[in-house]
BALOBA-1460 file (C-alpha; in Angstrom, 3 decimals):
// residues 247
<rec num="1" residu="m" x="-20.180" y="-22.045" z="64.955"/>
<rec num="2" residu="f" x="-23.947" y="-21.828" z="64.441"/>
<rec num="3" residu="v" x="-24.183" y="-19.267" z="67.247"/>
<rec num="4" residu="k" x="-21.428" y="-17.195" z="65.619"/>
<rec num="5" residu="y" x="-23.363" y="-17.088" z="62.350"/>
<rec num="6" residu="l" x="-26.528" y="-16.042" z="64.172"/>
<rec num="7" residu="r" x="-24.656" y="-13.219" z="65.900"/>
<rec num="8" residu="l" x="-23.150" y="-12.148" z="62.572"/>
<rec num="9" residu="l" x="-26.572" y="-12.100" z="60.898"/>
<rec num="10" residu="h" x="-27.746" y="-9.908" z="63.763"/>
<rec num="11" residu="t" x="-24.909" y="-7.426" z="63.141"/>
<rec num="12" residu="f" x="-25.787" y="-7.403" z="59.419"/>
<rec num="13" residu="g" x="-29.379" y="-6.614" z="60.368"/>
<rec num="14" residu="d" x="-28.081" y="-3.788" z="62.559"/>
<rec num="15" residu="a" x="-26.148" y="-2.437" z="59.587"/>
<rec num="16" residu="f" x="-29.254" y="-2.210" z="57.405"/>
<rec num="17" residu="w" x="-31.183" y="-0.537" z="60.241"/>
<rec num="18" residu="i" x="-28.391" y="1.990" z="60.810"/>
<rec num="19" residu="l" x="-27.784" y="2.795" z="57.131"/>
<rec num="20" residu="w" x="-31.329" y="3.050" z="55.827"/>
<rec num="21" residu="i" x="-33.347" y="4.047" z="58.900"/>
<rec num="22" residu="k" x="-31.031" y="5.941" z="61.264"/>
<rec num="23" residu="f" x="-28.544" y="7.598" z="58.888"/>
<rec num="24" residu="p" x="-30.983" y="10.042" z="57.237"/>
<rec num="25" residu="r" x="-31.631" y="11.634" z="60.649"/>
<rec num="26" residu="l" x="-28.026" y="11.737" z="61.903"/>
<rec num="27" residu="s" x="-25.323" y="14.397" z="61.743"/>
<rec num="28" residu="q" x="-22.003" y="13.566" z="60.079"/>
<rec num="29" residu="e" x="-20.379" y="13.146" z="63.495"/>
<rec num="30" residu="r" x="-23.052" y="10.676" z="64.637"/>
<rec num="31" residu="k" x="-22.797" y="8.744" z="61.357"/>
<rec num="32" residu="l" x="-19.066" y="8.271" z="61.883"/>
<rec num="33" residu="e" x="-19.627" y="7.092" z="65.451"/>
<rec num="34" residu="e" x="-22.234" y="4.591" z="64.263"/>
<rec num="35" residu="i" x="-19.813" y="3.228" z="61.654"/>
<rec num="36" residu="r" x="-17.030" y="2.932" z="64.228"/>
<rec num="37" residu="n" x="-19.235" y="1.191" z="66.801"/>
<rec num="38" residu="w" x="-20.753" y="-1.214" z="64.267"/>
<rec num="39" residu="s" x="-17.312" y="-2.126" z="62.940"/>
<rec num="40" residu="q" x="-16.099" y="-2.887" z="66.454"/>
<rec num="41" residu="r" x="-19.137" y="-5.065" z="67.186"/>
<rec num="42" residu="t" x="-18.573" y="-6.978" z="63.952"/>
<rec num="43" residu="l" x="-14.912" y="-7.585" z="64.774"/>
<rec num="44" residu="d" x="-15.988" y="-8.903" z="68.183"/>
<rec num="45" residu="v" x="-18.348" y="-11.376" z="66.526"/>
<rec num="46" residu="l" x="-15.635" y="-12.446" z="64.081"/>
<rec num="47" residu="g" x="-13.248" y="-13.050" z="66.966"/>
<rec num="48" residu="v" x="-10.733" y="-10.487" z="65.717"/>
<rec num="49" residu="q" x="-9.022" y="-8.395" z="68.395"/>
<rec num="50" residu="v" x="-7.178" y="-5.260" z="67.299"/>
<rec num="51" residu="v" x="-3.835" y="-4.843" z="69.046"/>
<rec num="52" residu="h" x="-2.073" y="-1.499" z="68.575"/>
<rec num="53" residu="d" x="1.691" y="-1.783" z="68.319"/>
<rec num="54" residu="t" x="2.151" y="1.968" z="68.749"/>
<rec num="55" residu="p" x="0.720" y="4.498" z="71.214"/>
<rec num="56" residu="f" x="-2.764" y="5.207" z="69.961"/>
<rec num="57" residu="s" x="-5.841" y="7.170" z="70.940"/>
<rec num="58" residu="i" x="-9.223" y="7.127" z="69.242"/>
<rec num="59" residu="t" x="-9.380" y="9.859" z="66.616"/>
<rec num="60" residu="p" x="-12.225" y="12.325" z="67.274"/>
<rec num="61" residu="p" x="-14.968" y="12.258" z="64.628"/>
<rec num="62" residu="d" x="-14.295" y="15.906" z="63.723"/>
<rec num="63" residu="a" x="-10.594" y="15.300" z="63.003"/>
<rec num="64" residu="p" x="-9.309" y="17.043" z="59.848"/>
<rec num="65" residu="p" x="-9.634" y="14.966" z="56.664"/>
<rec num="66" residu="r" x="-6.755" y="12.673" z="55.761"/>
<rec num="67" residu="l" x="-5.984" y="9.770" z="53.458"/>
<rec num="68" residu="l" x="-5.440" y="6.472" z="55.274"/>
<rec num="69" residu="v" x="-3.465" y="3.827" z="53.378"/>
<rec num="70" residu="a" x="-2.501" y="0.330" z="54.483"/>
<rec num="71" residu="n" x="-1.173" y="-2.968" z="53.238"/>
<rec num="72" residu="h" x="-4.016" y="-5.228" z="52.166"/>
<rec num="73" residu="v" x="-4.554" y="-8.724" z="53.563"/>
<rec num="74" residu="s" x="-8.292" y="-9.160" z="53.966"/>
<rec num="75" residu="w" x="-11.764" y="-7.648" z="53.767"/>
<rec num="76" residu="v" x="-11.391" y="-7.489" z="57.569"/>
<rec num="77" residu="d" x="-8.835" y="-4.686" z="57.044"/>
<rec num="78" residu="a" x="-11.629" y="-2.213" z="56.319"/>
<rec num="79" residu="l" x="-13.413" y="-2.998" z="59.601"/>
<rec num="80" residu="i" x="-10.164" y="-2.467" z="61.488"/>
<rec num="81" residu="i" x="-9.537" y="0.908" z="59.877"/>
<rec num="82" residu="q" x="-13.128" y="1.976" z="60.533"/>
<rec num="83" residu="t" x="-12.526" y="1.436" z="64.274"/>
<rec num="84" residu="i" x="-9.455" y="3.681" z="64.048"/>
<rec num="85" residu="q" x="-10.881" y="6.402" z="61.801"/>
<rec num="86" residu="p" x="-14.273" y="6.044" z="60.084"/>
<rec num="87" residu="s" x="-13.668" y="6.822" z="56.428"/>
<rec num="88" residu="v" x="-15.057" y="6.689" z="52.918"/>
<rec num="89" residu="f" x="-13.423" y="3.615" z="51.408"/>
<rec num="90" residu="v" x="-12.224" y="2.702" z="47.952"/>
<rec num="91" residu="a" x="-12.875" y="-0.927" z="46.959"/>
<rec num="92" residu="k" x="-12.731" y="-3.076" z="43.856"/>
<rec num="93" residu="a" x="-15.991" y="-3.271" z="41.909"/>
<rec num="94" residu="e" x="-16.400" y="-6.999" z="42.708"/>
<rec num="95" residu="v" x="-17.158" y="-6.144" z="46.347"/>
<rec num="96" residu="k" x="-20.445" y="-4.597" z="45.258"/>
<rec num="97" residu="r" x="-21.624" y="-8.072" z="44.171"/>
<rec num="98" residu="w" x="-20.768" y="-9.821" z="47.456"/>
<rec num="99" residu="p" x="-23.832" y="-11.149" z="49.318"/>
<rec num="100" residu="i" x="-25.110" y="-8.740" z="51.993"/>
<rec num="101" residu="v" x="-21.705" y="-7.065" z="52.345"/>
<rec num="102" residu="g" x="-22.029" y="-5.456" z="48.915"/>
<rec num="103" residu="s" x="-25.268" y="-3.771" z="49.964"/>
<rec num="104" residu="i" x="-23.740" y="-2.608" z="53.255"/>
<rec num="105" residu="a" x="-20.686" y="-1.227" z="51.438"/>
<rec num="106" residu="t" x="-22.940" y="0.646" z="49.016"/>
<rec num="107" residu="g" x="-24.924" y="2.112" z="51.912"/>
<rec num="108" residu="c" x="-21.687" y="3.256" z="53.560"/>
<rec num="109" residu="g" x="-20.741" y="5.223" z="50.446"/>
<rec num="110" residu="v" x="-17.868" y="2.991" z="49.351"/>
<rec num="111" residu="v" x="-16.328" y="4.160" z="46.078"/>
<rec num="112" residu="f" x="-16.124" y="1.177" z="43.718"/>
<rec num="113" residu="v" x="-13.380" y="1.039" z="41.098"/>
<rec num="114" residu="n" x="-13.066" y="-1.150" z="38.002"/>
<rec num="115" residu="r" x="-9.483" y="-2.295" z="37.686"/>
<rec num="116" residu="g" x="-7.786" y="-1.240" z="34.480"/>
<rec num="117" residu="s" x="-10.393" y="1.396" z="33.624"/>
<rec num="118" residu="p" x="-8.972" y="4.942" z="33.328"/>
<rec num="119" residu="a" x="-12.502" y="6.379" z="33.385"/>
<rec num="120" residu="s" x="-13.277" y="4.518" z="36.616"/>
<rec num="121" residu="a" x="-10.028" y="5.781" z="38.149"/>
<rec num="122" residu="r" x="-10.916" y="9.383" z="37.264"/>
<rec num="123" residu="n" x="-14.380" y="8.925" z="38.729"/>
<rec num="124" residu="m" x="-12.789" y="7.559" z="41.909"/>
<rec num="125" residu="v" x="-10.667" y="10.696" z="42.312"/>
<rec num="126" residu="d" x="-13.739" y="12.893" z="41.772"/>
<rec num="127" residu="e" x="-15.783" y="10.991" z="44.376"/>
<rec num="128" residu="l" x="-12.947" y="11.043" z="46.907"/>
<rec num="129" residu="s" x="-12.518" y="14.773" z="46.331"/>
<rec num="130" residu="s" x="-16.214" y="15.238" z="47.060"/>
<rec num="131" residu="a" x="-15.921" y="13.218" z="50.287"/>
<rec num="132" residu="l" x="-12.904" y="15.245" z="51.409"/>
<rec num="133" residu="h" x="-14.703" y="18.490" z="50.605"/>
<rec num="134" residu="q" x="-17.513" y="17.323" z="52.908"/>
<rec num="135" residu="g" x="-15.014" y="16.736" z="55.713"/>
<rec num="136" residu="y" x="-14.722" y="12.946" z="55.548"/>
<rec num="137" residu="c" x="-11.482" y="11.006" z="55.753"/>
<rec num="138" residu="v" x="-10.882" y="8.587" z="52.895"/>
<rec num="139" residu="a" x="-9.120" y="5.233" z="52.960"/>
<rec num="140" residu="g" x="-7.899" y="2.549" z="50.618"/>
<rec num="141" residu="f" x="-5.361" y="-0.105" z="49.808"/>
<rec num="142" residu="p" x="-2.951" y="1.163" z="47.129"/>
<rec num="143" residu="e" x="-1.529" y="-2.313" z="46.411"/>
<rec num="144" residu="g" x="-4.729" y="-3.025" z="44.523"/>
<rec num="145" residu="t" x="-4.688" y="-6.652" z="45.656"/>
<rec num="146" residu="s" x="-4.407" y="-8.643" z="48.857"/>
<rec num="147" residu="s" x="-1.554" y="-10.796" z="50.157"/>
<rec num="148" residu="e" x="-0.625" y="-13.046" z="53.070"/>
<rec num="149" residu="g" x="0.637" y="-10.001" z="54.929"/>
<rec num="150" residu="s" x="4.340" y="-10.777" z="55.149"/>
<rec num="151" residu="d" x="5.378" y="-7.979" z="52.776"/>
<rec num="152" residu="v" x="4.044" y="-4.928" z="50.941"/>
<rec num="153" residu="k" x="3.632" y="-4.813" z="47.180"/>
<rec num="154" residu="l" x="3.977" y="-1.755" z="44.936"/>
<rec num="155" residu="f" x="1.580" y="1.088" z="45.755"/>
<rec num="156" residu="h" x="-0.320" y="2.471" z="42.768"/>
<rec num="157" residu="g" x="-0.551" y="6.243" z="42.510"/>
<rec num="158" residu="n" x="-4.213" y="6.908" z="41.623"/>
<rec num="159" residu="l" x="-5.396" y="6.938" z="45.218"/>
<rec num="160" residu="f" x="-2.882" y="9.654" z="46.146"/>
<rec num="161" residu="e" x="-4.094" y="12.195" z="43.597"/>
<rec num="162" residu="a" x="-6.927" y="13.327" z="45.877"/>
<rec num="163" residu="a" x="-4.484" y="13.875" z="48.765"/>
<rec num="164" residu="i" x="-2.229" y="16.014" z="46.582"/>
<rec num="165" residu="s" x="-5.023" y="18.080" z="45.018"/>
<rec num="166" residu="h" x="-6.562" y="18.777" z="48.460"/>
<rec num="167" residu="n" x="-3.216" y="19.025" z="50.274"/>
<rec num="168" residu="i" x="-4.254" y="16.593" z="53.000"/>
<rec num="169" residu="p" x="-1.833" y="14.370" z="54.958"/>
<rec num="170" residu="v" x="-1.435" y="10.655" z="54.363"/>
<rec num="171" residu="q" x="-1.781" y="8.352" z="57.374"/>
<rec num="172" residu="p" x="0.153" y="5.089" z="56.794"/>
<rec num="173" residu="l" x="-1.000" y="1.945" z="58.605"/>
<rec num="174" residu="a" x="0.502" y="-1.542" z="58.732"/>
<rec num="175" residu="i" x="-1.678" y="-4.562" z="59.536"/>
<rec num="176" residu="r" x="-0.517" y="-8.055" z="60.481"/>
<rec num="177" residu="y" x="-2.769" y="-10.925" z="61.542"/>
<rec num="178" residu="t" x="-1.340" y="-13.273" z="64.157"/>
<rec num="179" residu="n" x="-2.294" y="-16.332" z="66.152"/>
<rec num="180" residu="p" x="-3.182" y="-15.034" z="69.645"/>
<rec num="181" residu="h" x="-1.660" y="-18.129" z="71.249"/>
<rec num="182" residu="t" x="1.665" y="-18.332" z="69.393"/>
<rec num="183" residu="g" x="2.180" y="-14.859" z="67.911"/>
<rec num="184" residu="a" x="2.907" y="-16.467" z="64.524"/>
<rec num="185" residu="l" x="1.520" y="-15.091" z="61.251"/>
<rec num="186" residu="c" x="-2.127" y="-16.168" z="60.896"/>
<rec num="187" residu="l" x="-3.453" y="-16.824" z="57.395"/>
<rec num="188" residu="k" x="-7.073" y="-17.407" z="58.421"/>
<rec num="189" residu="a" x="-8.012" y="-13.853" z="57.463"/>
<rec num="190" residu="a" x="-5.919" y="-13.704" z="54.276"/>
<rec num="191" residu="f" x="-8.192" y="-13.174" z="51.271"/>
<rec num="192" residu="i" x="-5.938" y="-14.629" z="48.599"/>
<rec num="193" residu="g" x="-6.000" y="-17.006" z="45.658"/>
<rec num="194" residu="d" x="-9.345" y="-18.281" z="44.402"/>
<rec num="195" residu="i" x="-11.087" y="-18.116" z="47.774"/>
<rec num="196" residu="g" x="-14.550" y="-16.515" z="47.679"/>
<rec num="197" residu="f" x="-16.015" y="-14.161" z="50.252"/>
<rec num="198" residu="v" x="-18.343" y="-16.742" z="51.874"/>
<rec num="199" residu="q" x="-15.498" y="-19.257" z="52.180"/>
<rec num="200" residu="s" x="-13.228" y="-16.575" z="53.616"/>
<rec num="201" residu="l" x="-15.897" y="-15.548" z="56.109"/>
<rec num="202" residu="h" x="-16.237" y="-19.159" z="57.290"/>
<rec num="203" residu="q" x="-12.462" y="-19.400" z="57.600"/>
<rec num="204" residu="v" x="-12.336" y="-16.343" z="59.867"/>
<rec num="205" residu="l" x="-15.264" y="-17.504" z="62.005"/>
<rec num="206" residu="s" x="-13.736" y="-20.971" z="62.432"/>
<rec num="207" residu="a" x="-10.461" y="-19.585" z="63.803"/>
<rec num="208" residu="t" x="-9.874" y="-19.780" z="67.546"/>
<rec num="209" residu="g" x="-9.344" y="-16.044" z="67.731"/>
<rec num="210" residu="i" x="-7.222" y="-13.721" z="65.588"/>
<rec num="211" residu="h" x="-5.075" y="-10.806" z="66.665"/>
<rec num="212" residu="a" x="-4.809" y="-7.913" z="64.204"/>
<rec num="213" residu="k" x="-1.638" y="-6.024" z="65.065"/>
<rec num="214" residu="v" x="-1.739" y="-2.445" z="63.772"/>
<rec num="215" residu="h" x="1.148" y="-0.016" z="63.531"/>
<rec num="216" residu="v" x="0.018" y="3.606" z="63.094"/>
<rec num="217" residu="g" x="2.817" y="5.574" z="61.468"/>
<rec num="218" residu="d" x="3.612" y="9.273" z="61.347"/>
<rec num="219" residu="m" x="1.552" y="11.221" z="58.852"/>
<rec num="220" residu="l" x="3.138" y="12.134" z="55.518"/>
<rec num="221" residu="s" x="2.811" y="15.537" z="53.904"/>
<rec num="222" residu="p" x="1.925" y="15.611" z="50.183"/>
<rec num="223" residu="e" x="3.792" y="18.874" z="49.628"/>
<rec num="224" residu="g" x="6.375" y="18.670" z="46.881"/>
<rec num="225" residu="h" x="5.241" y="15.223" z="45.754"/>
<rec num="226" residu="s" x="3.726" y="13.855" z="42.607"/>
<rec num="227" residu="r" x="1.253" y="11.034" z="43.146"/>
<rec num="228" residu="r" x="3.959" y="8.595" z="42.076"/>
<rec num="229" residu="t" x="6.571" y="9.814" z="44.567"/>
<rec num="230" residu="l" x="3.993" y="10.050" z="47.356"/>
<rec num="231" residu="a" x="2.852" y="6.498" z="46.634"/>
<rec num="232" residu="h" x="6.471" y="5.335" z="46.750"/>
<rec num="233" residu="l" x="7.089" y="7.107" z="50.072"/>
<rec num="234" residu="a" x="3.904" y="5.660" z="51.573"/>
<rec num="235" residu="q" x="4.817" y="2.152" z="50.367"/>
<rec num="236" residu="r" x="8.286" y="2.360" z="51.909"/>
<rec num="237" residu="t" x="6.806" y="3.683" z="55.155"/>
<rec num="238" residu="v" x="4.191" y="0.922" z="55.454"/>
<rec num="239" residu="s" x="6.816" y="-1.670" z="54.516"/>
<rec num="240" residu="s" x="9.076" y="-0.437" z="57.326"/>
<rec num="241" residu="q" x="6.154" y="-0.499" z="59.762"/>
<rec num="242" residu="l" x="5.249" y="-4.049" z="58.757"/>
<rec num="243" residu="a" x="8.850" y="-5.132" z="59.264"/>
<rec num="244" residu="l" x="8.574" y="-3.919" z="62.866"/>
<rec num="245" residu="l" x="5.400" y="-5.976" z="63.340"/>
<rec num="246" residu="n" x="7.084" y="-9.022" z="61.809"/>
<rec num="247" residu="a" x="10.169" y="-8.718" z="64.044"/>
């Protein structure tokens, strides 16, 4: 376990080097590649192996902007999505105060949102619109909270406003964490209840390996939708995908 923590501290050090020393000199394409590669290295240290349940190929860095949405189980979800498509993420404001990770998230351009604040929600849409205008994909978890991963809660509509206003497709993803030995649902990564980030991190590192099964669904067009109907369609789609992973 001590060795795992040392390796993780090394990856955190890499993150600070990449974000504050290398990033200012890199093109957008190179920045996205750095984020993808760092995320994969971090998952390797955590002992989390991503297993794609659908045919999948790495998305090129210059792929057209899209909104990626997924069910939310853990802070590990963001690392998984970054290996699929590096994106500008939306996260709850509390993440900014997490040790080390909060600084890394800030350096990555994460958009922080205060729950229950209409002004914060409007600012989120503005910042996501700016990221899309610059050619970045954006990603988030419309449930607004995390769960054990056995079902999908209601998707809130705020996140979908940027997709509608910019007419970009929505990429639904379903994530399920399993025991690599039994295939059963694994709760080691679940960030639920009163558990803090440090405790959750220790829980993940102490697991004897975790498989993250990912189902990449067909993209959804925002045409003809309000943010509410698009959120409902995306929720039903991710729920159906998760049911396939749970079968």
